[in-house]
C-alpha positions in Angstrom: -9.6 11.3 -15.4 -6.7 9.3 -14.0 -4.8 10.6 -10.9 -2.0 9.1 -9.0 -1.9 10.3 -5.4 1.2 9.7 -3.3 1.8 9.9 0.3 4.3 8.8 3.0 7.3 11.1 2.4 9.0 13.0 5.1 12.1 13.7 7.1 14.0 10.8 8.6 17.4 10.2 10.1 20.0 8.1 8.3 19.3 4.4 9.0 15.6 5.0 9.3 12.7 3.7 7.3 9.8 5.2 5.3 7.0 3.7 3.3 5.7 5.5 0.3 2.2 4.8 -1.1 0.6 5.6 -4.4 -3.1 5.0 -5.4 -4.4 5.4 -8.9 -8.0 6.8 -9.1 -10.4 6.4 -12.0 -13.1 3.8 -12.2 -11.8 2.2 -15.4 -8.2 2.5 -14.8 -6.2 -0.8 -14.6 -2.5 -0.5 -14.2 0.0 -2.5 -16.1 3.6 -1.7 -14.9 4.0 0.5 -11.9 7.0 2.2 -10.5 8.8 4.7 -8.5 11.3 7.3 -9.8 13.2 10.0 -7.9 14.8 13.4 -8.7 17.3 15.0 -6.5 18.0 18.7 -6.7 20.1 19.5 -9.7 19.9 16.0 -11.1 17.9 14.1 -13.6 14.9 11.9 -12.7 16.1 8.3 -12.2 14.4 4.9 -11.9 14.2 3.5 -8.4 12.0 0.4 -8.7 9.5 -1.2 -11.1 6.9 -3.9 -10.7 5.1 -5.6 -13.5 1.5 -6.7 -13.4 2.8 -10.2 -13.0 4.8 -9.1 -9.9 8.3 -9.2 -11.2 10.5 -6.4 -9.9 13.5 -4.5 -10.9 15.6 -2.1 -8.8 18.3 0.5 -9.2 21.6 -0.9 -8.0 21.8 1.9 -5.4 18.7 0.7 -3.6 18.9 -3.0 -4.0 18.6 -4.9 -0.7 17.3 -1.7 1.0 14.0 -0.9 -0.8 11.1 -3.1 -1.7 8.3 -2.4 -4.2 5.0 -4.1 -3.9 1.4 -3.6 -5.1 -2.2 -4.1 -4.1 -4.1 -4.9 -7.3 -7.5 -4.5 -5.6 -6.6 -0.9 -4.7 -4.7 0.0 -7.9 -1.9 0.9 -5.5 1.9 0.6 -5.4 4.1 1.0 -2.4 7.8 1.5 -1.8 9.2 0.3 1.5 12.5 2.1 2.1 14.9 0.8 4.9 18.3 1.8 5.9 17.9 5.2 4.3 20.9 7.3 3.4 21.4 11.0 2.9 21.9 10.3 -0.9 18.3 8.9 -1.0 17.1 12.5 -0.5 14.9 13.4 -3.4 11.4 14.0 -4.6 9.9 10.6 -5.3 7.4 10.1 -8.1 4.9 7.3 -8.8 4.4 6.1 -12.3 1.8 3.8 -13.8 1.2 2.5 -17.3 -2.5 2.0 -18.3 -3.1 -1.5 -19.4 -3.9 -1.9 -23.1 -2.9 1.7 -24.0 0.2 3.7 -24.7 -0.5 6.1 -21.8 1.4 6.5 -18.6 0.6 8.7 -15.6 2.7 10.4 -12.9 2.0 11.4 -9.4 2.7 14.9 -8.1 5.8 13.8 -6.1 6.5 13.4 -2.4 9.6 14.8 -0.7 11.9 12.4 1.1 14.7 14.0 3.2 17.4 11.9 5.0 19.5 13.7 7.5 22.9 12.5 8.4 
């Protein structure tokens, strides 16, 4: 049974920072690509950032130069460092992971990020 457990969301003022964490459990689970998505109220879920197993990254234009995705392979974890947060970053943030060598992907339960102006 694979679970992605997220933490680190909260309420922050505009210009502030937060770091989201996501750890994949399951003794045999090895993540290939990992990423973060977000969904604001009344909007579709959108990609925020991706990181391949090799470490290459990709970001949504709206977060480039403010957010950084990185991972810890020993912990099967992925992180999202969010700086200079803006009210439009307010959303539920979801962690996503692809299982290596399979067509399966998994989602976390989501963590709320609220940025006040």
